[in-house]
Structures are given as C-alpha cells and as structure tokens.
DRENDO-1510 file (C-alpha; in Angstrom, 1 decimal, always signed):
<recs>
REC; n; res; u; v; w
REC; 1; MET; +53.8; +59.6; +35.2 .
REC; 2; TYR; +51.4; +61.2; +33.3 .
REC; 3; PRO; +53.5; +62.8; +30.4 .
REC; 4; LEU; +55.0; +59.3; +30.0 .
REC; 5; ALA; +51.3; +58.0; +30.0 .
REC; 6; GLN; +50.6; +60.3; +27.4 .
REC; 7; ILE; +53.6; +60.0; +25.2 .
REC; 8; LEU; +53.4; +55.9; +25.2 .
REC; 9; HIS; +49.8; +55.8; +24.5 .
REC; 10; SER; +49.9; +58.1; +21.6 .
REC; 11; GLN; +52.4; +55.6; +20.4 .
REC; 12; GLY; +50.0; +52.6; +20.4 .
REC; 13; TYR; +51.3; +50.9; +23.9 .
REC; 14; TYR; +48.4; +49.5; +26.1 .
REC; 15; LEU; +48.6; +51.2; +29.5 .
REC; 16; THR; +46.9; +50.5; +33.0 .
REC; 17; GLY; +47.7; +52.6; +36.2 .
REC; 18; SER; +47.3; +53.1; +40.0 .
REC; 19; ASP; +47.5; +55.7; +42.3 .
REC; 20; ASN; +46.3; +56.2; +46.1 .
REC; 21; ASN; +44.3; +59.5; +45.7 .
REC; 22; GLU; +41.8; +60.8; +42.9 .
REC; 23; THR; +43.0; +63.7; +41.2 .
REC; 24; GLU; +42.4; +65.8; +37.8 .
REC; 25; THR; +45.1; +63.9; +36.4 .
REC; 26; LEU; +43.6; +60.7; +37.2 .
REC; 27; ASP; +40.4; +61.9; +35.3 .
REC; 28; ALA; +42.4; +63.1; +32.4 .
REC; 29; VAL; +44.2; +59.7; +31.9 .
REC; 30; ARG; +40.6; +57.8; +32.2 .
REC; 31; LYS; +39.7; +60.2; +29.4 .
REC; 32; MET; +42.2; +58.9; +27.2 .
REC; 33; GLY; +40.8; +55.4; +27.8 .
REC; 34; ILE; +43.4; +54.1; +30.3 .
REC; 35; PRO; +42.0; +52.2; +33.1 .
REC; 36; VAL; +43.4; +53.3; +36.5 .
REC; 37; PHE; +42.9; +51.5; +40.0 .
REC; 38; VAL; +42.6; +53.7; +43.3 .
REC; 39; GLY; +44.6; +51.7; +45.8 .
REC; 40; GLN; +47.6; +49.8; +45.3 .
REC; 41; ARG; +47.0; +46.1; +45.3 .
REC; 42; ALA; +49.0; +43.1; +44.1 .
REC; 43; GLU; +46.2; +42.4; +41.5 .
REC; 44; ASN; +46.7; +45.5; +39.8 .
REC; 45; ILE; +49.9; +44.3; +37.8 .
REC; 46; GLU; +48.2; +41.4; +36.3 .
REC; 47; GLY; +48.9; +40.8; +32.7 .
REC; 48; ALA; +51.4; +43.3; +32.7 .
REC; 49; ASP; +54.7; +43.1; +30.1 .
REC; 50; LEU; +56.5; +45.9; +32.2 .
REC; 51; ILE; +55.7; +47.5; +35.3 .
REC; 52; VAL; +57.0; +51.3; +36.0 .
REC; 53; HIS; +56.7; +52.9; +39.5 .
REC; 54; THR; +57.9; +56.4; +40.7 .
REC; 55; ALA; +60.5; +57.0; +43.3 .
REC; 56; ALA; +57.8; +58.3; +45.8 .
REC; 57; ILE; +56.4; +54.6; +46.1 .
REC; 58; MET; +57.8; +53.0; +49.4 .
REC; 59; ALA; +59.7; +49.5; +49.3 .
REC; 60; ASP; +56.6; +48.3; +51.7 .
REC; 61; ASN; +54.0; +49.3; +48.8 .
REC; 62; PRO; +51.9; +45.8; +48.4 .
REC; 63; GLU; +51.9; +46.6; +44.6 .
REC; 64; LEU; +55.7; +46.9; +44.2 .
REC; 65; ILE; +56.3; +43.7; +46.2 .
REC; 66; ALA; +54.3; +41.8; +43.6 .
REC; 67; SER; +55.7; +43.5; +40.9 .
REC; 68; LYS; +59.4; +42.7; +41.9 .
REC; 69; ALA; +58.3; +39.2; +42.6 .
REC; 70; SER; +56.0; +38.3; +39.3 .
REC; 71; GLY; +59.4; +38.0; +37.2 .
REC; 72; VAL; +58.1; +40.8; +34.8 .
REC; 73; PRO; +60.7; +43.5; +34.2 .
REC; 74; VAL; +60.2; +46.6; +37.0 .
REC; 75; LEU; +61.5; +50.0; +35.9 .
REC; 76; GLU; +61.6; +53.4; +38.2 .
REC; 77; ARG; +60.1; +56.1; +36.3 .
REC; 78; SER; +63.3; +57.8; +35.4 .
REC; 79; GLU; +64.7; +54.8; +33.7 .
REC; 80; LEU; +61.9; +54.5; +31.4 .
REC; 81; LEU; +62.1; +58.5; +30.7 .
REC; 82; GLY; +65.9; +57.9; +29.8 .
REC; 83; ILE; +64.8; +54.9; +27.5 .
REC; 84; VAL; +62.5; +57.6; +25.8 .
REC; 85; THR; +64.9; +60.3; +25.5 .
REC; 86; SER; +67.0; +58.1; +23.6 .
REC; 87; TRP; +64.6; +57.6; +20.8 .
REC; 88; TYR; +65.4; +61.4; +19.8 .
REC; 89; ASP; +68.4; +63.0; +18.0 .
REC; 90; ASN; +67.8; +66.4; +19.5 .
REC; 91; ALA; +66.6; +65.7; +23.0 .
REC; 92; ILE; +67.2; +69.2; +25.0 .
REC; 93; CYS; +67.3; +68.2; +28.7 .
REC; 94; VAL; +66.2; +71.0; +30.9 .
REC; 95; SER; +67.7; +70.9; +34.6 .
REC; 96; GLY; +68.2; +73.2; +37.7 .
REC; 97; THR; +67.0; +73.2; +41.2 .
REC; 98; HIS; +64.5; +75.8; +40.4 .
REC; 99; GLY; +62.5; +76.5; +37.3 .
REC; 100; LYS; +62.7; +73.6; +35.3 .
REC; 101; THR; +58.9; +73.1; +34.9 .
REC; 102; THR; +58.3; +76.9; +33.5 .
REC; 103; THR; +61.6; +76.7; +31.3 .
REC; 104; THR; +60.7; +73.6; +29.6 .
REC; 105; SER; +57.2; +74.8; +29.0 .
REC; 106; MET; +58.4; +78.2; +27.4 .
REC; 107; ILE; +60.6; +76.1; +25.3 .
REC; 108; THR; +57.7; +73.5; +24.2 .
REC; 109; GLN; +55.4; +76.5; +23.2 .
REC; 110; ILE; +57.9; +78.4; +21.5 .
REC; 111; LEU; +58.8; +75.1; +19.4 .
REC; 112; TYR; +55.0; +74.3; +19.2 .
REC; 113; THR; +54.3; +77.7; +17.8 .
REC; 114; ALA; +57.1; +77.6; +15.4 .
REC; 115; GLY; +55.1; +74.5; +14.1 .
REC; 116; ILE; +58.0; +72.1; +15.3 .
REC; 117; ASP; +56.4; +68.6; +15.8 .
REC; 118; LEU; +58.4; +68.1; +18.6 .
REC; 119; SER; +57.9; +65.6; +22.0 .
REC; 120; ALA; +57.9; +66.9; +25.4 .
REC; 121; PHE; +58.0; +65.8; +28.6 .
REC; 122; ILE; +57.0; +68.4; +31.4 .
REC; 123; GLY; +56.3; +68.6; +35.0 .
REC; 124; GLY; +53.2; +70.4; +34.8 .
REC; 125; LYS; +50.2; +71.0; +32.4 .
REC; 126; LEU; +50.6; +73.3; +29.3 .
REC; 127; PRO; +47.7; +74.3; +27.7 .
REC; 128; CYS; +48.7; +74.5; +24.1 .
REC; 129; ILE; +49.9; +70.8; +24.0 .
REC; 130; GLY; +46.6; +69.8; +26.3 .
REC; 131; GLY; +48.9; +68.2; +29.0 .
REC; 132; SER; +52.2; +67.6; +30.2 .
REC; 133; GLY; +53.5; +65.2; +27.4 .
REC; 134; ARG; +53.6; +65.1; +23.9 .
REC; 135; ALA; +54.6; +62.5; +21.0 .
REC; 136; GLY; +55.8; +64.2; +18.0 .
REC; 137; LYS; +57.4; +63.0; +14.7 .
REC; 138; SER; +60.6; +65.1; +14.6 .
REC; 139; ASP; +64.0; +64.4; +16.3 .
REC; 140; ILE; +63.4; +67.0; +18.7 .
REC; 141; MET; +62.6; +66.1; +22.6 .
REC; 142; VAL; +62.0; +68.9; +25.3 .
REC; 143; CYS; +62.6; +67.1; +28.5 .
REC; 144; GLU; +62.2; +68.4; +32.0 .
REC; 145; SER; +65.0; +66.7; +34.1 .
REC; 146; CYS; +65.0; +66.1; +37.9 .
REC; 147; GLU; +68.2; +65.9; +40.0 .
REC; 148; PHE; +66.2; +64.0; +43.0 .
REC; 149; VAL; +68.4; +60.9; +43.9 .
REC; 150; ASP; +70.2; +61.5; +40.6 .
REC; 151; THR; +67.1; +60.5; +38.4 .
REC; 152; PHE; +68.3; +63.0; +35.5 .
REC; 153; LEU; +71.4; +60.6; +35.1 .
REC; 154; LYS; +69.4; +58.4; +33.4 .
REC; 155; LEU; +68.6; +60.5; +30.7 .
REC; 156; TYR; +70.5; +60.8; +27.2 .
REC; 157; PRO; +70.7; +64.6; +26.6 .
REC; 158; ASP; +71.9; +65.9; +23.6 .
REC; 159; ALA; +71.8; +69.4; +24.9 .
REC; 160; ALA; +71.7; +69.7; +28.8 .
REC; 161; VAL; +70.3; +72.9; +30.1 .
REC; 162; ILE; +71.2; +74.0; +33.7 .
REC; 163; LEU; +69.2; +76.9; +35.3 .
REC; 164; ASN; +70.8; +76.9; +38.6 .
REC; 165; ILE; +72.1; +74.8; +41.6 .
REC; 166; ASP; +71.2; +75.4; +45.0 .
REC; 167; GLU; +70.8; +73.3; +48.1 .
REC; 168; ASP; +67.9; +70.8; +47.8 .
REC; 169; HIS; +67.1; +66.9; +48.4 .
REC; 170; LEU; +69.6; +67.4; +51.3 .
REC; 171; ASP; +68.5; +64.0; +52.4 .
REC; 172; TYR; +70.3; +62.3; +49.6 .
REC; 173; PHE; +72.9; +64.6; +48.4 .
REC; 174; LYS; +74.0; +65.7; +51.9 .
REC; 175; ASN; +75.8; +68.6; +51.1 .
REC; 176; LEU; +75.9; +71.4; +48.0 .
REC; 177; GLU; +79.2; +70.0; +47.0 .
REC; 178; ASN; +77.5; +66.3; +46.1 .
REC; 179; ILE; +74.9; +68.1; +44.4 .
REC; 180; ILE; +77.4; +70.1; +41.9 .
REC; 181; LYS; +79.0; +66.8; +41.1 .
REC; 182; SER; +76.1; +65.3; +40.4 .
REC; 183; PHE; +75.1; +68.0; +37.9 .
REC; 184; HIS; +78.4; +67.7; +36.7 .
REC; 185; LYS; +77.9; +64.2; +35.7 .
REC; 186; PHE; +74.3; +65.3; +33.9 .
REC; 187; ALA; +76.5; +68.0; +32.2 .
REC; 188; SER; +78.8; +65.6; +31.0 .
REC; 189; LYS; +76.3; +63.3; +29.7 .
REC; 190; ALA; +75.3; +65.8; +27.1 .
REC; 191; THR; +76.6; +64.7; +23.5 .
REC; 192; LYS; +76.1; +68.2; +21.7 .
REC; 193; ALA; +75.6; +71.5; +23.7 .
REC; 194; LEU; +75.3; +73.0; +27.3 .
REC; 195; ILE; +73.1; +75.7; +27.8 .
REC; 196; ILE; +74.0; +77.0; +31.1 .
REC; 197; ASN; +73.4; +80.1; +33.6 .
REC; 198; GLY; +76.7; +82.1; +33.2 .
REC; 199; ASP; +75.6; +84.2; +36.1 .
REC; 200; ASP; +75.4; +81.0; +38.6 .
REC; 201; ALA; +78.6; +80.2; +40.5 .
REC; 202; ASN; +77.4; +76.6; +41.2 .
REC; 203; THR; +76.6; +75.9; +37.6 .
REC; 204; LEU; +79.8; +77.5; +36.6 .
REC; 205; LYS; +81.5; +75.0; +39.0 .
REC; 206; ALA; +79.9; +72.0; +37.8 .
REC; 207; ILE; +81.0; +72.5; +34.0 .
REC; 208; GLU; +84.4; +73.0; +35.0 .
REC; 209; GLY; +86.9; +70.4; +33.0 .
REC; 210; ILE; +84.1; +69.5; +30.6 .
REC; 211; GLU; +85.2; +69.9; +27.0 .
REC; 212; GLY; +83.7; +68.8; +23.4 .
REC; 213; LYS; +80.6; +70.5; +23.8 .
REC; 214; ARG; +79.3; +73.6; +22.2 .
REC; 215; LEU; +78.8; +75.8; +25.4 .
REC; 216; ILE; +76.0; +78.2; +25.3 .
REC; 217; THR; +75.6; +81.0; +28.2 .
REC; 218; PHE; +72.5; +83.0; +29.5 .
REC; 219; GLY; +72.1; +85.4; +32.3 .
REC; 220; LEU; +71.6; +89.0; +33.0 .
REC; 221; ASP; +75.3; +89.9; +32.6 .
REC; 222; SER; +76.3; +91.1; +29.3 .
REC; 223; LYS; +79.3; +88.9; +29.4 .
REC; 224; ASN; +76.8; +85.8; +28.7 .
REC; 225; ASP; +76.0; +84.5; +25.1 .
REC; 226; TYR; +72.1; +85.6; +25.8 .
REC; 227; TYR; +71.3; +88.4; +27.6 .
REC; 228; ALA; +68.2; +90.9; +28.9 .
REC; 229; LEU; +68.4; +94.7; +29.0 .
REC; 230; ASN; +65.9; +97.4; +29.6 .
REC; 231; ILE; +63.7; +94.8; +31.7 .
REC; 232; THR; +60.5; +96.9; +32.6 .
REC; 233; ARG; +57.6; +95.5; +34.8 .
REC; 234; VAL; +54.4; +96.9; +32.8 .
REC; 235; SER; +51.8; +95.6; +35.1 .
REC; 236; GLY; +51.5; +93.1; +38.1 .
REC; 237; MET; +51.8; +89.8; +35.7 .
REC; 238; GLU; +53.8; +91.7; +32.4 .
REC; 239; THR; +57.2; +92.2; +32.0 .
REC; 240; GLU; +59.4; +93.7; +28.8 .
REC; 241; PHE; +62.9; +93.4; +28.2 .
REC; 242; ASP; +65.3; +93.8; +24.9 .
REC; 243; ALA; +67.1; +90.4; +24.0 .
REC; 244; TYR; +70.7; +90.2; +23.0 .
REC; 245; ARG; +72.8; +87.5; +21.8 .
REC; 246; LYS; +76.4; +88.4; +21.5 .
REC; 247; GLY; +75.9; +91.9; +21.5 .
REC; 248; GLU; +73.2; +92.1; +18.8 .
REC; 249; LEU; +70.0; +93.4; +19.8 .
REC; 250; LEU; +67.4; +90.3; +18.6 .
REC; 251; GLY; +64.3; +92.3; +19.7 .
REC; 252; LYS; +61.6; +92.9; +22.3 .
REC; 253; ILE; +60.3; +90.0; +24.7 .
REC; 254; THR; +57.3; +90.4; +26.5 .
REC; 255; LEU; +56.4; +88.0; +29.4 .
REC; 256; HIS; +52.9; +87.5; +31.0 .
REC; 257; VAL; +54.4; +85.7; +34.2 .
REC; 258; ALA; +55.8; +87.6; +37.1 .
REC; 259; GLY; +59.1; +88.1; +38.5 .
REC; 260; MET; +62.9; +88.4; +37.6 .
REC; 261; HIS; +63.1; +84.4; +37.7 .
REC; 262; ASN; +60.8; +84.2; +35.1 .
REC; 263; VAL; +63.1; +86.7; +32.9 .
REC; 264; MET; +65.9; +84.1; +33.5 .
REC; 265; ASN; +63.8; +81.4; +32.6 .
REC; 266; ALA; +62.8; +83.3; +29.3 .
REC; 267; LEU; +66.6; +84.0; +28.5 .
REC; 268; ALA; +67.1; +80.0; +29.0 .
REC; 269; ALA; +64.2; +79.5; +27.0 .
REC; 270; ILE; +65.4; +82.1; +24.2 .
REC; 271; ALA; +68.8; +80.2; +24.1 .
REC; 272; SER; +67.6; +76.7; +24.0 .
REC; 273; ALA; +64.8; +77.5; +21.1 .
REC; 274; ASP; +67.6; +79.4; +19.0 .
REC; 275; TYR; +69.8; +76.5; +19.3 .
REC; 276; ALA; +66.8; +74.3; +18.1 .
REC; 277; GLY; +66.4; +76.2; +15.1 .
REC; 278; ALA; +63.6; +78.4; +16.0 .
REC; 279; ALA; +63.1; +82.0; +14.3 .
REC; 280; PHE; +63.5; +84.8; +16.6 .
REC; 281; SER; +59.7; +86.0; +15.8 .
REC; 282; ASP; +58.5; +82.4; +17.0 .
REC; 283; ILE; +60.3; +82.7; +20.1 .
REC; 284; GLN; +58.8; +86.4; +20.4 .
REC; 285; LYS; +55.5; +85.0; +19.9 .
REC; 286; GLY; +55.5; +81.7; +21.8 .
REC; 287; LEU; +56.8; +83.8; +25.1 .
REC; 288; SER; +54.1; +86.0; +24.5 .
REC; 289; ASP; +51.6; +83.8; +24.3 .
REC; 290; PHE; +52.8; +81.9; +27.1 .
REC; 291; ARG; +50.6; +82.3; +30.3 .
REC; 292; GLY; +52.3; +79.7; +32.9 .
REC; 293; ALA; +52.5; +76.0; +33.3 .
REC; 294; GLY; +49.7; +74.6; +35.6 .
REC; 295; ARG; +50.6; +75.5; +39.2 .
REC; 296; ARG; +53.2; +78.1; +38.3 .
REC; 297; PHE; +51.5; +81.3; +39.8 .
REC; 298; GLU; +48.3; +80.1; +38.3 .
REC; 299; LEU; +45.4; +82.1; +38.2 .
REC; 300; ILE; +42.3; +80.0; +39.9 .
REC; 301; GLY; +39.8; +82.8; +40.0 .
REC; 302; LYS; +38.8; +86.0; +41.7 .
REC; 303; GLU; +35.6; +86.4; +44.0 .
REC; 304; LYS; +34.6; +89.2; +46.4 .
REC; 305; GLY; +37.4; +90.9; +45.2 .
REC; 306; ILE; +39.7; +88.4; +46.7 .
REC; 307; THR; +42.4; +86.9; +43.9 .
REC; 308; ILE; +43.2; +83.3; +44.4 .
REC; 309; ALA; +46.2; +81.7; +43.1 .
REC; 310; ASP; +48.3; +78.6; +43.2 .
REC; 311; ASP; +52.2; +77.8; +43.0 .
REC; 312; TYR; +54.1; +74.7; +43.1 .
REC; 313; ALA; +57.0; +76.5; +45.3 .
REC; 314; HIS; +58.2; +74.1; +47.6 .
REC; 315; HIS; +61.9; +75.3; +48.2 .
REC; 316; PRO; +62.9; +78.5; +50.2 .
REC; 317; THR; +64.4; +79.9; +47.3 .
REC; 318; GLU; +61.4; +79.3; +45.1 .
REC; 319; LEU; +59.1; +80.3; +47.9 .
REC; 320; SER; +61.1; +83.7; +48.3 .
REC; 321; VAL; +61.2; +84.7; +44.5 .
REC; 322; THR; +57.6; +84.1; +44.0 .
REC; 323; LEU; +56.4; +85.7; +47.2 .
REC; 324; LYS; +58.6; +88.9; +46.7 .
REC; 325; ALA; +57.0; +88.7; +43.0 .
REC; 326; ALA; +53.3; +88.7; +44.9 .
REC; 327; MET; +54.3; +91.6; +47.1 .
REC; 328; ASP; +55.3; +93.9; +44.3 .
REC; 329; MET; +51.8; +93.3; +42.4 .
REC; 330; GLY; +50.2; +96.2; +44.6 .
REC; 331; TYR; +47.5; +93.8; +46.4 .
REC; 332; LYS; +46.1; +94.9; +49.7 .
REC; 333; ASN; +47.4; +92.0; +51.6 .
REC; 334; VAL; +49.3; +88.9; +50.3 .
REC; 335; TRP; +48.3; +85.5; +51.9 .
REC; 336; ALA; +50.7; +82.5; +51.6 .
REC; 337; VAL; +49.0; +79.0; +52.1 .
REC; 338; PHE; +52.0; +76.8; +52.5 .
REC; 339; GLN; +51.8; +73.1; +52.7 .
REC; 340; PRO; +55.6; +71.8; +53.9 .
REC; 341; PHE; +56.7; +68.5; +51.7 .
REC; 342; THR; +58.7; +66.0; +53.1 .
REC; 343; PHE; +59.9; +65.7; +56.7 .
REC; 344; SER; +63.5; +66.0; +55.6 .
REC; 345; ARG; +63.4; +69.1; +53.8 .
REC; 346; THR; +61.3; +70.7; +56.4 .
REC; 347; SER; +63.4; +69.8; +59.0 .
REC; 348; ILE; +66.9; +70.5; +57.3 .
REC; 349; LEU; +65.8; +74.0; +55.8 .
REC; 350; LEU; +63.7; +75.1; +58.9 .
REC; 351; ASP; +65.2; +78.2; +59.3 .
REC; 352; ASP; +65.3; +79.3; +55.3 .
REC; 353; PHE; +61.6; +78.2; +55.3 .
REC; 354; ALA; +60.7; +80.7; +58.1 .
REC; 355; LYS; +62.6; +83.5; +56.4 .
REC; 356; ALA; +60.9; +83.3; +52.8 .
REC; 357; LEU; +57.2; +83.1; +54.7 .
REC; 358; SER; +57.9; +86.1; +56.6 .
REC; 359; ILE; +57.8; +87.7; +53.3 .
REC; 360; PRO; +53.9; +88.0; +52.7 .
REC; 361; ASP; +51.7; +90.1; +54.8 .
REC; 362; LYS; +50.1; +86.6; +56.3 .
REC; 363; ALA; +51.2; +83.1; +56.4 .
REC; 364; VAL; +48.7; +79.9; +57.0 .
REC; 365; LEU; +50.1; +76.7; +56.9 .
REC; 366; THR; +48.7; +73.2; +56.5 .
REC; 367; ASP; +50.6; +70.0; +58.0 .
REC; 368; ILE; +53.4; +68.4; +56.3 .
REC; 369; MET; +53.0; +66.4; +53.7 .
REC; 370; GLY; +55.5; +63.4; +54.4 .
REC; 371; SER; +55.0; +61.4; +50.7 .
REC; 372; ARG; +57.7; +59.2; +50.4 .
REC; 373; GLU; +59.1; +59.7; +53.9 .
REC; 374; LYS; +57.9; +58.7; +57.6 .
REC; 375; ASN; +58.5; +61.1; +60.3 .
REC; 376; THR; +61.9; +60.1; +61.7 .
REC; 377; TYR; +62.9; +63.7; +62.0 .
REC; 378; ASN; +60.5; +64.4; +64.7 .
REC; 379; ILE; +59.1; +67.5; +62.8 .
REC; 380; PHE; +55.7; +69.2; +62.6 .
REC; 381; THR; +54.3; +72.2; +61.3 .
REC; 382; ARG; +54.2; +73.9; +64.6 .
REC; 383; ASN; +58.1; +73.9; +64.5 .
REC; 384; LEU; +57.8; +75.9; +61.5 .
REC; 385; ALA; +54.7; +78.2; +62.4 .
REC; 386; GLU; +56.6; +78.9; +65.9 .
REC; 387; LYS; +59.4; +81.0; +63.6 .
REC; 388; ILE; +57.2; +83.2; +61.5 .
REC; 389; ASP; +55.5; +86.2; +63.3 .
REC; 390; GLY; +51.8; +86.0; +62.8 .
REC; 391; CYS; +51.8; +82.6; +61.5 .
REC; 392; VAL; +48.4; +80.8; +61.5 .
REC; 393; TYR; +48.2; +77.1; +61.5 .
REC; 394; PHE; +46.0; +74.3; +63.0 .
REC; 395; PRO; +47.1; +71.6; +65.7 .
REC; 396; GLN; +47.7; +68.1; +64.3 .
REC; 397; ASP; +47.8; +64.9; +66.0 .
REC; 398; GLU; +51.5; +64.7; +66.3 .
REC; 399; SER; +51.2; +60.7; +67.3 .
REC; 400; ALA; +49.9; +60.1; +63.8 .
REC; 401; GLU; +51.8; +58.7; +60.9 .
REC; 402; TYR; +51.7; +61.3; +58.2 .
REC; 403; THR; +52.6; +60.0; +54.9 .
REC; 404; ASP; +51.0; +60.4; +51.3 .
REC; 405; THR; +48.1; +58.3; +52.1 .
REC; 406; ARG; +47.0; +60.3; +54.6 .
REC; 407; LYS; +43.7; +62.8; +54.2 .
REC; 408; TYR; +44.4; +66.7; +55.0 .
REC; 409; GLN; +41.9; +67.1; +57.8 .
REC; 410; ASN; +43.0; +71.0; +58.2 .
REC; 411; PHE; +42.4; +71.8; +54.9 .
REC; 412; ASP; +38.7; +72.8; +55.7 .
REC; 413; ASP; +40.3; +74.7; +58.8 .
REC; 414; VAL; +42.9; +76.7; +56.7 .
REC; 415; CYS; +40.2; +77.4; +53.7 .
REC; 416; ASN; +37.6; +78.6; +56.6 .
REC; 417; TYR; +39.9; +80.7; +58.2 .
REC; 418; VAL; +41.0; +82.2; +55.0 .
REC; 419; CYS; +37.7; +82.8; +53.8 .
REC; 420; GLU; +36.6; +84.5; +57.1 .
REC; 421; ASN; +39.6; +86.8; +57.1 .
REC; 422; ALA; +40.9; +87.8; +53.7 .
REC; 423; GLN; +39.4; +91.1; +52.3 .
REC; 424; ASP; +39.0; +92.6; +49.0 .
REC; 425; GLY; +42.0; +93.8; +47.8 .
REC; 426; ASP; +44.0; +90.6; +48.9 .
REC; 427; LEU; +45.8; +87.8; +46.9 .
REC; 428; VAL; +45.7; +84.5; +48.5 .
REC; 429; ILE; +48.3; +81.8; +46.8 .
REC; 430; THR; +48.7; +78.3; +47.8 .
REC; 431; LEU; +52.0; +76.9; +47.6 .
REC; 432; GLY; +53.7; +73.5; +47.8 .
REC; 433; CYS; +54.4; +70.7; +45.6 .
REC; 434; GLY; +51.8; +68.4; +47.2 .
REC; 435; ASP; +47.9; +68.7; +46.9 .
REC; 436; VAL; +47.4; +72.1; +48.7 .
REC; 437; TYR; +46.0; +73.2; +45.1 .
REC; 438; LYS; +42.8; +71.8; +46.4 .
REC; 439; VAL; +42.7; +74.6; +49.1 .
REC; 440; ALA; +42.8; +77.1; +46.7 .
REC; 441; LYS; +39.9; +75.7; +44.9 .
REC; 442; MET; +38.1; +75.2; +48.3 .
REC; 443; ILE; +38.4; +78.6; +49.2 .
REC; 444; LEU; +37.3; +80.1; +45.7 .
REC; 445; LYS; +34.0; +77.8; +45.9 .
REC; 446; LYS; +33.6; +78.8; +49.4 .
REC; 447; LEU; +33.9; +82.5; +48.7 .
REC; 448; LYS; +31.3; +82.0; +45.8 .
REC; 449; ASP; +28.8; +80.1; +48.1 .
REC; 450; LYS; +28.9; +82.9; +50.5 .
REC; 451; GLY; +27.3; +85.1; +48.0 .
</recs>
C-alpha cells in the first residue's frame, strides 16, 4: 500500500489509512502528512470517497465489513494498482516467483540514474527514490507485479517481464500447472513486449502460443538476446560480468549485491532498461550504484565482530539462493533466523524449507506468522525444527490462534539466544516476509548494549 500512497499523495489525492501494527512504514506515511489509525474500526472509513484494502484483510475485519456496507466503492489493492498502471503508455510490469523486488528496483535505479522521470511501484524501499513509490511525468512506469491470488492479472502491462516460475501460493493455485496458466494470461495482457528468462522451462511454457508481441530473452545461455560471460565474484558482495546483447559485447557490469540469482536479476534489468531507451553507460552506472532494495540482503549493522543482515526470502528457493550466497562469503558461521510465513506455505513446502534451512551453520526459528490465515493446517514451528539438524526454536502456545495481530513473544528469546551464542566473525541474517526484521534490530541493539 505504501508505494500507492506515495504515488497518489504526490498527485494531490487526500488519503487516510489504518493498520494493526506500528511500523517504520507507518512513520514514513505520517511524515507525508497522511493520517493513519492503528487498529481497524468501522469509524476509520468516515468521509471516504473510495476505500482500498489489501488481500491480507480477512472477511471478518470490522473496517472491511463497514466499508462494504457503506455504499462507497471498495477496491482490493491490486485493482487500484491496475488503474494506476493504465495511466501509462509504457508500463513495464515485473513478475516472477522470485526476484521481483530486486529487479524492479534495479530497473528503477537505472532509469532514474538516466534522468528519466519515471513512476515506480516497488515491494521494497529504494533509497534513490526515497521510498517504494514514485510519480513521474513521463509515460514510463516500472511496476512490481505479484502473482498471489492472480492479482497481476488486474494490471495493464505494455511490457511484461517474467523472471522465473516456481511452485508457490499452492493454497490458491493448487499445482504448478495452474501457476503456469496464470503467467500465460499475464503475458497475454502485454500490449508491446515480453521480456523473459529464456533459461527457465516453466517461463518458456507459459508464453507458448502468444504472438504479436516483441520477444526479448535473457539468461546465462548465449542463445538468449541478453546474457553474461566471465562472471567473477570479486568479494563477498561484489560480482562482475561482461554483458552481451545478441553476440555483441556491451561492456562490464559491476554488482554490489551477492549471488548468481542477482546476476540473473541484473540481466533482466539490462534487457528492460535497454528496451525503455536507457544508454548502456547509464545501465552500468545504475547497477553499480545499486546496493539492494530494503530487506534484500540488507546490512543492518556490525557489532562485536558480528555482522547482522536482513532478507525478505520466504520461499524455499529464495532461502536456498540467499543462504548459499551467504555461505560463500567467508564468515566463520552463518546464522539463519527464519520466520515462517503463512500456515499453508509452511505445511505444503515443509520438507523444502527444511532442506533450505539445513544450508547455514546455525538455524533459529520464530513462530509461524499466520497473516491472512487461520491455522487449519495444524502446523507449528516445531514440525519444521524437528527436520533440521541442530535447529533451535522456542516452544509456543499451540492452543493460541496465531494471526497477524499476534505479538511475537518469542522474539526476545530468539534475540537473547543469538546474542549469547554468536561469535566474532559470524553473520546473522534474519529471513522472512513478516516482521522478523525487528529481530535483526533487536540483536544489534542488544550487542551494543552489552558493550
């Protein structure tokens, strides 16, 4: 919701909002002069001409019930985002199971560096634009496009980017075949171009039968339009490679974000920025200046020789690539502090999560954050912890109803355990798309206080 608030506020709309937790995002919204209520109550909607809610709001939410009874138009967030994308003649919509936020941020950074007055909608904060949303005056918009419950089908892409397709949100899609069909529909909506991962079999399957659009491919294989050669890890967070376009050497790219997955993200960004008209020198500078989006292997701080980072990874594939990159950085021990997100994902992908969380030297788990779900799966953190050798977790009250309004009491336990056992030379990385980032900040503060 935050980038939509930034875009609409900059265009003169009067906004109010509500949420159920105090966060840094709410502080940022308030600093824009937007009134925000904590707690969702019927009276919060008084005076509104349009009411917008996220897919995470449950049907029994009193504010949503009042909204639907008010006679005022009510939209789900993705519907409003779809309307916004329709305002632009060149909406570049970035989809994929993994890497959406980083790639959208890379493209935005490149175009912003190039002096293009673009609009942007990103699922993470990008320092160069001062947040996660931006309203520009050009006809270009870069928009992160999420497949969850088919929300990206409400968008109006001119160029559709597909980074990869993997099993996720199986509580909704049920199987991989349905996910591929959904991405096919998304790709079909593009009016001008498809920019796709030519190395990904599922993506290639998703675009079968689609005609009348410019097809642009990227990947590590030289059969793609855009590809990388001479990939070299210079240091823990720095990678270099030579970028090619249809056999032509464009030049060297320097990345300050770790992992081979970010080489792929960068190739997608290069293809998209080139499509949008950016000069290669601006592409080089934009990617060199890029230091990651908020919560994407974000460095939180270093204290007592212990490095603390935070990452949004919440799917086994994302966890695997992030933790493999972390293990290659030369730290004494890598600690993964993971907060499982949603009962359905944890239950359905339990064995995959266990495999991914067996990669680091140490694994510590918080309670499951249920978010939009109730625990009809009878799944608990202990079920995951028991499958990971040496994993540490803290018992929870399994009779409680764990929803997004619950205060995670074991954050203190997790923080204390890590601070008592991590050593000089270790990396501690918090992982998950909930509020586990708070643990990273708690750990940093506690280590400082120990001094």
